[in-house]
C-alpha angles and dihedrals in degrees: 000000000000114000116221125181111237141134141211088306088082091068105025116110134201124205088348097303124115116229110259094206122054108227124213097028138159125188107211097174087224096161110016145339091295092222096302116140142193133244091287093048090252117141112267120250114259127218125188096214143012096068130124102316092008097286131115123306142168132237141191133196125236133184121198094202093113096041131099124209113287093018112144108215120185106233106172124039135196111179138169092230088058090048087234113190088001090290092291094129098050131089137049105349092180096054092041093052103245106169101166139025121197139176138180114228138179134180139181099210091126097240138054115285131196111231129202137186125218124200119194145160121270087264090058095243139112102034143171121228120206121187127209100220097200113079115242112237118227123261095012128105108240127185115221118197126195116187108217097229129122090229093055106120090212087078103090098165142020089184094240093316132083142251097262094048093051099042097044089066113029112173102150132047113185136179125203145150140235110246112236117218091248091059098043110119093002107152100215132109115236129189121240112192129199134193143155101026103191140188115197125197129213115285090247091056091051090052091050091050090050092053091047090051092052090050091051091050092049091050088053 
């Protein structure tokens, strides 16, 4: 059984409706690839140890042979139609109070790479592209954090749409890189690793959950 980090938010309801998104949530890949897939929509490889903090992680291969410089291929995919993370990361991020998205990544491409995340509707469009401006060094687990805020300068495109439209119906969470000129056309398979995919709520929501948890424990 896959272990996910979540709190009372997973079962709380408002006006009779269950939350679609589990917040806070952390995908630890403790038992399998949790429905996450690679660039070809093949299930990611699962490893029981060696991840961020030494625990389990998942990994997908990617070959730049068909890419030009500055291409932006999507390499790792979490999608509602794959039931990635049991669907816990999909839905209305605005209404459910998601304020930050983070992932731990690692690669062995031999040189620094710029990563991005793309968030899109279940139909794949429209989407929002957020860039991590600091290059990720090879062979080192690196945590990338993307505040879910329309004023976040990491968002370089809403693909002709807008923040509210995209984040009120998230059905795809994708991770990719910008291809450097030195890697364009290189016919070699590299490993792209993923761990600790997390959704974080607003601080006020965390405080509310903490109070609710104390109340539940006292009742017990």
